[in-house]
C-alpha positions as CSV (number, residue, x, y, z in Angstrom):
1,M,-97.0,-68.9,-109.4
2,R,-95.7,-66.0,-110.2
3,E,-98.1,-63.0,-109.7
4,A,-100.6,-61.4,-112.2
5,D,-99.6,-57.8,-113.4
6,P,-101.9,-54.9,-112.1
7,D,-103.8,-55.2,-115.4
8,L,-104.3,-58.5,-115.5
9,L,-105.8,-58.5,-111.8
10,R,-108.1,-55.4,-112.4
11,R,-109.6,-57.0,-115.3
12,L,-110.8,-59.9,-113.4
13,D,-114.0,-60.5,-112.7
14,I,-113.7,-62.8,-109.2
15,R,-117.1,-62.2,-108.1
16,T,-118.8,-63.0,-111.2
17,A,-116.4,-66.5,-111.8
18,L,-117.0,-67.1,-107.9
19,E,-120.7,-67.0,-108.3
20,T,-120.8,-69.1,-111.3
21,E,-117.9,-71.6,-110.0
22,S,-119.7,-72.2,-106.9
23,S,-123.2,-72.6,-107.8
24,A,-122.2,-74.2,-111.3
25,P,-123.9,-78.3,-111.6
26,R,-121.7,-80.6,-110.5
27,R,-119.6,-82.6,-112.4
28,D,-118.7,-86.8,-112.1
29,L,-115.6,-86.9,-111.6
30,L,-115.4,-85.9,-108.5
31,P,-117.8,-84.8,-105.5
32,I,-118.8,-81.1,-104.8
33,Q,-116.2,-79.4,-102.1
34,V,-117.4,-77.7,-99.0
35,G,-115.4,-74.6,-100.1
36,D,-118.3,-74.2,-102.5
37,L,-120.8,-74.5,-100.3
38,A,-119.6,-72.5,-97.8
39,A,-118.3,-69.7,-100.2
40,Q,-122.0,-69.1,-101.2
41,T,-123.1,-67.6,-98.1
42,K,-120.3,-65.0,-98.1
43,L,-119.6,-64.2,-102.1
44,D,-118.5,-61.1,-101.6
45,E,-116.0,-61.6,-98.6
46,V,-114.8,-65.0,-100.5
47,A,-114.3,-62.9,-103.6
48,G,-112.3,-60.0,-101.9
49,L,-110.4,-63.0,-100.2
50,I,-109.4,-64.3,-103.6
51,A,-108.7,-61.1,-105.1
52,T,-106.1,-60.7,-102.3
53,R,-104.5,-64.1,-102.5
54,A,-104.1,-63.3,-106.4
55,Q,-102.4,-59.9,-105.6
56,E,-100.1,-62.3,-103.5
57,G,-99.2,-64.4,-105.5
58,S,-100.2,-67.1,-103.1
59,V,-102.9,-69.1,-105.3
60,G,-101.6,-72.4,-107.6
61,L,-98.4,-72.8,-105.1
62,E,-98.6,-76.1,-104.8
63,P,-99.3,-79.1,-107.4
64,L,-102.9,-80.9,-107.6
65,P,-104.0,-83.8,-105.9
66,I,-104.9,-86.5,-108.4
67,V,-106.8,-89.5,-108.2
68,A,-107.4,-92.1,-111.0
69,A,-111.5,-91.8,-112.3
70,N,-113.1,-94.8,-114.2
71,K,-114.6,-94.6,-117.1
72,W,-116.6,-97.0,-119.2
73,R,-115.7,-100.5,-118.6
74,H,-111.8,-100.8,-117.9
75,G,-110.7,-97.0,-119.0
76,R,-109.2,-94.0,-116.6
77,R,-108.8,-90.3,-116.6
78,P,-107.0,-88.6,-114.1
79,A,-109.1,-86.3,-112.1
80,A,-107.8,-83.3,-110.6
81,A,-108.9,-81.8,-107.3
82,M,-108.5,-78.3,-107.7
83,A,-109.6,-76.1,-104.8
84,L,-112.0,-73.6,-104.9
85,P,-109.6,-70.4,-104.8
86,E,-107.6,-71.5,-107.6
87,R,-110.6,-73.0,-110.0
88,V,-112.0,-69.0,-109.6
89,L,-108.9,-67.4,-110.9
90,Y,-108.8,-69.7,-113.2
91,R,-112.3,-69.3,-114.5
92,S,-112.1,-65.8,-114.3
93,A,-108.5,-65.7,-116.4
94,T,-110.2,-67.7,-119.0
95,S,-113.1,-65.9,-119.8
96,L,-111.0,-62.8,-120.7
97,L,-109.7,-64.8,-123.7
98,G,-113.4,-64.2,-125.2
99,D,-113.9,-65.1,-128.7
100,G,-111.0,-66.5,-129.2
101,L,-111.9,-69.5,-127.4
102,A,-114.0,-72.2,-129.1
103,P,-117.7,-72.0,-128.1
104,E,-119.3,-73.1,-124.8
105,R,-120.7,-76.6,-125.4
106,Q,-124.4,-76.3,-125.7
107,E,-127.4,-78.9,-125.5
108,D,-127.3,-80.3,-128.5
109,D,-124.0,-80.2,-130.2
110,H,-123.1,-84.0,-129.3
111,A,-126.4,-84.7,-131.8
112,T,-125.8,-82.7,-133.9
113,F,-122.2,-83.6,-133.9
114,L,-123.2,-87.4,-134.2
115,N,-125.9,-87.2,-137.6
116,A,-123.7,-84.5,-139.2
117,P,-121.9,-86.8,-141.6
118,V,-125.1,-88.8,-142.3
119,E,-126.7,-85.5,-143.5
120,N,-123.6,-84.1,-145.4
121,G,-124.0,-87.5,-147.8
122,N,-120.7,-89.3,-146.8
123,K,-120.8,-92.8,-148.1
124,F,-117.7,-93.8,-145.5
125,I,-117.5,-91.9,-142.1
126,I,-114.2,-92.4,-139.9
127,K,-115.4,-93.0,-135.9
128,T,-111.9,-91.5,-133.9
129,D,-110.6,-90.0,-131.2
130,L,-107.4,-88.8,-128.9
131,A,-105.8,-90.7,-126.8
132,N,-105.4,-89.3,-123.1
133,Y,-106.2,-85.9,-124.6
134,Y,-106.7,-83.3,-121.3
135,S,-102.8,-85.4,-120.5
136,S,-101.2,-84.7,-123.6
137,I,-101.9,-80.8,-124.2
138,H,-98.3,-79.2,-124.1
139,L,-98.8,-76.2,-122.2
140,D,-95.5,-74.0,-124.1
141,R,-98.1,-75.4,-127.8
142,L,-101.3,-74.3,-125.8
143,A,-99.8,-71.2,-124.8
144,T,-98.6,-70.6,-128.6
145,V,-102.6,-71.8,-129.4
146,L,-104.0,-69.0,-127.6
147,L,-102.2,-66.2,-128.1
148,S,-102.3,-66.5,-131.8
149,R,-106.5,-66.5,-131.5
150,T,-106.4,-64.3,-128.4
151,G,-103.4,-61.6,-128.5
152,E,-103.5,-61.9,-124.6
153,W,-100.5,-61.9,-124.0
154,S,-100.7,-61.4,-120.2
155,T,-103.4,-63.8,-119.4
156,V,-101.9,-66.1,-121.3
157,T,-98.5,-66.2,-119.8
158,W,-100.4,-66.1,-116.5
159,L,-102.3,-69.2,-117.4
160,H,-99.4,-70.9,-118.5
161,G,-97.6,-70.3,-115.5
162,F,-100.6,-70.8,-113.4
163,L,-101.2,-74.2,-115.0
164,N,-97.2,-75.4,-114.9
165,A,-97.6,-74.8,-111.1
166,L,-100.6,-77.2,-110.6
167,S,-98.8,-79.9,-113.2
168,P,-95.4,-79.5,-113.0
169,D,-94.7,-83.3,-113.6
170,I,-97.5,-84.5,-115.4
171,G,-98.4,-81.9,-117.8
172,G,-101.7,-81.1,-119.6
173,L,-104.6,-79.9,-118.5
174,P,-106.4,-80.5,-114.8
175,Q,-109.9,-82.2,-115.9
176,G,-112.8,-81.9,-114.2
177,N,-113.7,-77.7,-114.9
178,F,-114.9,-75.6,-117.1
179,A,-111.8,-73.5,-117.5
180,S,-110.0,-76.9,-119.0
181,D,-112.7,-77.7,-120.9
182,R,-112.6,-74.9,-122.8
183,L,-108.9,-74.6,-123.2
184,A,-109.0,-78.2,-124.8
185,D,-112.0,-77.4,-127.2
186,T,-109.9,-74.4,-128.4
187,Y,-107.0,-76.6,-128.9
188,A,-108.8,-79.2,-130.5
189,D,-110.9,-76.8,-132.9
190,T,-107.7,-75.3,-133.7
191,L,-107.1,-79.1,-135.1
192,L,-110.3,-79.5,-136.6
193,R,-109.8,-76.0,-138.6
194,K,-106.5,-77.5,-140.0
195,L,-108.3,-81.0,-141.3
196,R,-110.3,-78.7,-143.1
197,R,-108.1,-76.6,-144.5
198,R,-106.7,-79.8,-145.8
199,G,-110.1,-80.4,-147.5
200,L,-111.3,-83.0,-145.3
201,D,-115.1,-83.3,-144.2
202,A,-114.3,-83.3,-140.3
203,W,-116.8,-82.4,-137.2
204,R,-115.7,-82.6,-133.4
205,Y,-117.2,-82.4,-130.0
206,S,-114.4,-82.3,-127.2
207,D,-112.4,-84.5,-128.3
208,D,-114.2,-87.4,-130.8
209,F,-114.0,-86.7,-134.1
210,R,-115.7,-87.7,-137.4
211,M,-114.4,-87.8,-140.5
212,G,-116.4,-88.3,-144.0
213,A,-115.1,-89.7,-147.8
214,S,-116.6,-90.6,-150.5
215,T,-114.7,-93.8,-150.9
216,Y,-113.3,-96.5,-148.4
217,Q,-109.7,-95.5,-149.8
218,N,-110.5,-92.0,-149.5
219,A,-111.4,-93.1,-145.8
220,I,-108.2,-94.2,-145.2
221,N,-106.0,-91.3,-146.9
222,A,-108.0,-89.0,-144.2
223,L,-107.1,-91.1,-141.4
224,E,-103.5,-90.2,-142.5
225,M,-104.1,-86.7,-143.0
226,F,-105.3,-86.8,-139.4
227,D,-102.5,-88.5,-137.7
228,E,-100.7,-86.4,-139.3
229,E,-102.2,-83.1,-137.6
230,V,-102.7,-84.8,-134.5
231,R,-99.1,-85.5,-134.0
232,A,-97.4,-82.3,-135.6
233,M,-99.8,-81.1,-131.8
234,G,-98.2,-83.5,-129.9
235,L,-101.3,-85.2,-129.4
236,Y,-102.3,-89.1,-130.4
237,V,-104.7,-90.8,-132.3
238,N,-106.7,-93.3,-130.1
239,E,-106.3,-96.3,-132.2
240,R,-108.5,-98.3,-130.2
241,K,-111.7,-96.3,-131.0
242,T,-110.8,-95.4,-134.7
243,V,-112.8,-97.3,-137.1
244,V,-114.3,-96.9,-140.9
245,L,-117.5,-97.7,-141.3
246,S,-119.7,-97.4,-144.5
247,Q,-122.8,-95.1,-144.1
248,E,-125.5,-97.8,-143.3
249,Q,-123.2,-99.4,-140.6
250,Y,-122.7,-96.3,-138.9
251,V,-126.7,-95.4,-139.0
252,A,-126.8,-99.3,-137.8
253,H,-124.4,-98.2,-134.7
254,M,-126.2,-95.3,-133.8
255,E,-129.2,-97.0,-133.1
256,K,-128.1,-99.8,-131.5
257,E,-126.4,-97.7,-129.1
258,R,-129.7,-95.7,-128.7
259,T,-131.4,-99.1,-127.8
260,F,-131.2,-99.3,-123.8
261,F,-134.6,-99.4,-123.4
262,T,-136.8,-102.7,-122.8
263,E,-140.2,-102.6,-124.4
264,A,-141.8,-101.3,-120.9
265,W,-138.6,-98.3,-121.0
266,K,-139.9,-97.4,-124.4
267,Q,-143.5,-97.3,-123.8
268,K,-142.9,-94.3,-121.3
269,R,-140.3,-92.5,-123.2
270,D,-143.1,-90.0,-123.8
271,Q,-143.6,-89.5,-119.9
272,L,-139.2,-88.6,-119.8
273,T,-139.4,-85.3,-121.5
274,T,-138.4,-83.3,-118.2
275,V,-134.7,-85.9,-118.2
276,D,-131.7,-84.3,-119.5
277,L,-131.0,-87.8,-121.3
278,Y,-126.8,-86.2,-121.5
279,S,-126.2,-85.4,-118.2
280,S,-129.3,-88.0,-116.1
281,L,-130.0,-85.1,-114.4
282,V,-133.9,-84.8,-113.2
283,I,-135.8,-81.8,-113.8
284,A,-139.3,-81.5,-112.2
285,P,-140.0,-85.3,-113.3
286,Q,-143.9,-86.1,-113.7
287,G,-145.1,-90.0,-112.5
288,N,-142.0,-90.9,-110.4
289,E,-143.7,-94.0,-109.0
290,V,-144.6,-95.1,-112.9
291,L,-141.1,-94.2,-113.7
292,A,-139.5,-95.7,-110.6
293,A,-141.3,-98.8,-111.4
294,V,-140.2,-99.0,-114.8
295,A,-136.3,-98.0,-113.8
296,M,-136.5,-100.8,-111.7
297,E,-137.5,-103.0,-114.0
298,E,-134.5,-102.2,-116.6
299,L,-132.1,-102.1,-113.4
300,Q,-133.7,-105.9,-112.2
301,A,-133.1,-106.7,-115.9
302,W,-129.2,-105.6,-116.4
303,A,-128.7,-107.5,-113.1
304,E,-130.0,-110.8,-114.4
305,K,-128.1,-110.6,-117.5
306,I,-124.7,-110.0,-115.1
307,A,-125.5,-112.4,-112.7
308,T,-123.1,-115.1,-114.5
309,A,-120.4,-112.4,-116.0
310,R,-119.6,-110.8,-112.3
311,E,-118.1,-114.7,-111.5
312,N,-116.7,-115.1,-115.3
313,D,-114.3,-113.1,-116.5
314,E,-114.8,-114.8,-120.3
315,K,-118.5,-114.2,-120.3
316,S,-119.6,-111.5,-122.1
317,I,-120.5,-108.2,-120.3
318,P,-124.3,-107.1,-121.3
319,T,-124.8,-104.6,-123.7
320,K,-124.5,-100.9,-121.8
321,L,-127.4,-99.5,-120.8
322,D,-128.7,-96.3,-119.7
323,L,-127.6,-96.3,-115.9
324,G,-127.2,-93.0,-115.4
325,L,-130.8,-92.0,-116.1
326,V,-131.9,-95.1,-114.0
327,L,-130.3,-94.0,-111.1
328,A,-131.4,-90.2,-111.4
329,L,-135.5,-91.6,-111.9
330,L,-134.6,-94.1,-108.5
331,K,-133.0,-91.6,-106.8
332,A,-135.9,-88.6,-107.5
333,A,-138.5,-90.8,-106.7
334,K,-136.5,-91.6,-103.3
335,E,-137.2,-95.5,-104.2
336,P,-134.8,-97.8,-101.9
337,A,-135.5,-100.8,-103.7
338,A,-132.2,-100.4,-106.1
339,L,-130.0,-100.2,-102.7
340,V,-129.9,-104.4,-102.9
341,H,-127.8,-103.3,-106.6
342,V,-125.4,-101.1,-105.1
343,P,-122.3,-103.4,-105.0
344,D,-123.1,-105.5,-108.5
345,L,-123.2,-101.8,-109.9
346,L,-119.9,-100.6,-108.8
347,L,-118.2,-104.1,-109.7
348,M,-119.4,-103.8,-112.8
349,E,-120.3,-100.3,-113.8
350,P,-117.5,-98.3,-112.0
351,Q,-117.9,-95.6,-114.1
352,F,-121.8,-94.7,-112.7
353,A,-119.8,-94.1,-109.5
354,H,-120.9,-90.7,-108.9
355,Q,-124.5,-91.4,-109.5
356,V,-124.3,-94.3,-107.4
357,A,-123.1,-92.2,-104.6
358,G,-125.9,-89.8,-104.9
359,Y,-128.6,-92.5,-105.1
360,L,-127.3,-93.1,-101.5
361,Y,-126.7,-90.1,-100.5
362,T,-131.0,-89.2,-101.2
363,M,-131.7,-92.8,-99.5
364,S,-129.4,-92.0,-96.8
365,E,-132.6,-89.5,-95.9
366,V,-135.1,-92.2,-96.7
367,D,-133.8,-95.0,-95.0
368,A,-129.9,-94.4,-93.4
369,E,-129.9,-98.0,-92.3
370,A,-130.6,-99.7,-95.6
371,A,-128.5,-97.4,-97.0
372,D,-125.2,-98.3,-94.4
373,T,-126.2,-101.6,-95.6
374,A,-125.7,-101.3,-99.2
375,V,-122.2,-99.3,-98.1
376,L,-121.6,-102.2,-95.7
377,R,-121.7,-105.3,-98.5
378,T,-120.0,-103.0,-101.0
379,V,-117.0,-102.7,-99.0
380,R,-117.0,-106.1,-98.0
381,T,-117.5,-107.6,-101.4
382,T,-116.2,-105.2,-104.3
383,A,-112.6,-103.9,-105.0
384,L,-113.2,-100.4,-104.4
385,G,-110.2,-98.4,-105.4
386,K,-109.8,-95.1,-104.4
387,W,-111.8,-92.9,-106.7
388,K,-114.9,-95.3,-106.1
389,T,-114.1,-94.8,-102.3
390,I,-114.2,-91.1,-102.4
391,W,-117.6,-91.4,-103.7
392,L,-118.8,-93.9,-101.1
393,C,-117.5,-91.2,-98.0
394,Y,-119.3,-88.8,-99.7
395,A,-122.2,-90.6,-100.2
396,L,-122.2,-90.8,-96.3
397,G,-121.8,-88.0,-95.0
398,N,-125.3,-86.3,-95.8
399,T,-125.8,-83.5,-93.7
400,A,-129.8,-84.1,-93.7
401,R,-129.4,-87.9,-93.2
402,E,-131.9,-89.7,-91.0
403,S,-131.2,-90.4,-87.4
404,F,-131.8,-94.2,-86.3
405,S,-130.4,-94.2,-83.4
406,G,-132.4,-90.7,-81.8
407,P,-131.5,-87.1,-82.8
408,W,-128.7,-86.8,-80.8
409,Q,-127.1,-89.9,-80.4
410,P,-124.6,-91.0,-83.9
411,S,-126.6,-92.9,-86.7
412,L,-123.9,-94.5,-88.5
413,N,-123.8,-98.1,-88.5
414,F,-120.5,-98.8,-86.2
415,E,-118.9,-101.4,-88.9
416,V,-119.1,-98.2,-91.3
417,A,-117.8,-95.9,-89.2
418,D,-114.9,-98.2,-88.5
419,W,-114.9,-98.3,-92.4
420,L,-114.5,-94.4,-92.8
421,K,-112.0,-93.4,-89.9
422,M,-109.7,-96.6,-91.7
423,Q,-110.3,-94.3,-94.7
424,A,-110.0,-90.9,-93.0
425,A,-106.2,-92.7,-92.4
426,S,-105.6,-93.1,-96.3
427,N,-102.1,-91.3,-97.6
428,D,-104.6,-89.8,-100.1
429,E,-105.4,-86.4,-99.4
430,I,-108.9,-86.3,-101.4
431,L,-109.8,-90.1,-99.9
432,A,-109.0,-88.8,-96.1
433,S,-110.5,-85.1,-96.1
434,H,-114.1,-86.7,-97.6
435,A,-113.5,-89.5,-94.6
436,V,-113.0,-87.2,-91.5
437,W,-115.8,-84.8,-93.2
438,S,-118.2,-87.9,-92.9
439,L,-117.2,-88.4,-89.6
440,A,-118.0,-84.6,-88.7
441,V,-121.3,-85.1,-90.5
442,N,-121.9,-88.1,-88.2
443,R,-121.1,-86.8,-84.6
444,L,-117.9,-89.6,-85.0
445,L,-115.0,-87.3,-85.4
446,I,-112.6,-86.9,-82.4
447,Q,-109.5,-84.2,-82.4
448,D,-106.9,-87.1,-82.9
449,I,-108.4,-87.9,-86.3
450,W,-108.9,-84.1,-87.3
451,S,-105.6,-83.5,-86.1
452,S,-103.9,-85.7,-88.5
453,L,-105.9,-84.3,-91.7
454,N,-105.3,-80.8,-90.2
455,I,-101.1,-81.5,-90.5
456,R,-101.4,-81.8,-94.1
457,P,-100.3,-78.9,-95.8
458,G,-102.6,-79.4,-99.4
459,A,-105.5,-76.4,-100.1
460,F,-107.9,-79.1,-100.5
461,S,-107.7,-81.0,-97.3
462,R,-107.5,-77.3,-95.7
463,Q,-110.6,-76.8,-96.5
464,Y,-112.1,-80.1,-95.2
465,S,-110.4,-79.5,-91.5
466,A,-112.1,-75.9,-91.5
467,A,-115.4,-77.6,-91.7
468,A,-114.5,-80.4,-90.1
469,L,-113.5,-77.9,-87.0
470,G,-117.0,-76.6,-87.1
471,K,-118.1,-80.1,-86.1
472,L,-115.4,-80.9,-83.7
473,S,-117.1,-81.6,-80.3
474,V,-114.2,-79.3,-78.5
475,S,-114.9,-76.6,-76.0
476,D,-112.3,-74.2,-77.7
477,K,-112.5,-74.0,-81.6
478,E,-111.1,-70.7,-82.0
479,S,-107.3,-71.9,-80.5
480,L,-108.0,-75.0,-83.2
481,D,-108.6,-72.4,-85.9
482,S,-105.8,-71.6,-88.3
483,G,-106.4,-67.9,-88.4
484,D,-107.2,-67.7,-92.1
485,Q,-110.6,-65.5,-93.3
486,F,-111.6,-68.4,-96.0
487,D,-111.1,-70.9,-93.3
488,K,-112.9,-69.1,-90.9
489,I,-116.1,-69.2,-93.5
490,I,-116.1,-72.5,-93.9
491,R,-115.9,-73.3,-89.9
492,Q,-118.9,-71.1,-89.3
493,W,-120.5,-72.4,-92.2
494,A,-120.2,-75.9,-91.4
495,E,-121.1,-74.9,-87.5
496,K,-124.7,-74.0,-88.7
497,L,-125.6,-77.0,-90.6
């Protein structure tokens, strides 16, 4: 990675970027990193270390490890595991582009986007989006757009070099962080402006587009113009998700998507006002027992519907339900009854792996033995893949986990522990890191397993090696420490857990 020029370094607000990045709401692609948690205890010191690394040009020198994350049903997206120093500099540099970027996404933007074509009175509405959007953005083209919108030569040049170093073979923007979202939204906003300048009624949310037309023929013409502009920017239309609907069909389709709930659930909707329906985060929910009971009814209804589909690929899969909200409510209520459904959830609804893992993580504080049984049933019966396995490793690494074998004995089921040890030997850097950390949290880590992670050169695994050392039962940890100051901060944080 090229060094930043002195003027750019002076302008970077690394301290603010670090505080925001390390405490930002968690994304659903990969679990929170131990480096983020450790940095929150010493923000000023870590900010200084990242600034020094930026001056040296020693951040972002290696390609990011990537894992394929599940989308709805059978889709995949590449999740990039970017370590904290890289993310902080990325966020800080992106923020310097200021008003030239597309606005940050707001909570009501998605609803506004969906309703806009109807409110505009369009008789026909086109639903479409961009295929493999983040991965398809050509960095040279992106740099040209950013320069024209911001005039920030030094910042854009640094970002261009930084992103090329992180993904020299794959290209595009790494998914799963705030800075990439801002840059991707800006590139898509440029496309939206081109469409509107050609006279189209068009709206955008992320890489989803809606266009309106007065006749069916005009809708077809609009699609042709959309395709032209998309290809001119080096992107591709997602033909599988492109459809022309009448206004009546569009409204009916929206209503169908909103009808995820049983009658019992609908009767309780007024009690869900403290639930963020977009992120599935529960904010001080009221009447947890009632809500958990309704959530379990919904989950059981889903389980009955997929019972035959699970064994028969030709059987239609039930209508999509808001299972993310169901899991969030059960997690908030600490209701263990849903543990029996964990294997089927990960098999049939893989896109909810992060929420299933969050539920398991919390249940390990309430009934660790039952949570382990759910994990064991899952690994025995479900084809997991790396991404879902990573989330299961995370679920087993709760430092507040209930101990069912005594306060000073390992609390993990021995078969689950053996499974974790197998994952720790994986060639995948992300998976091995989370498995080693879960073993360390459960007092099952031995030096040979730790050493196998410690010899890996990656920035992502390095933080987990430092944290696991803090939990390793050896007499002289100082002699095994890398000597790096950030590693030491992470190790000391882990020792205090």
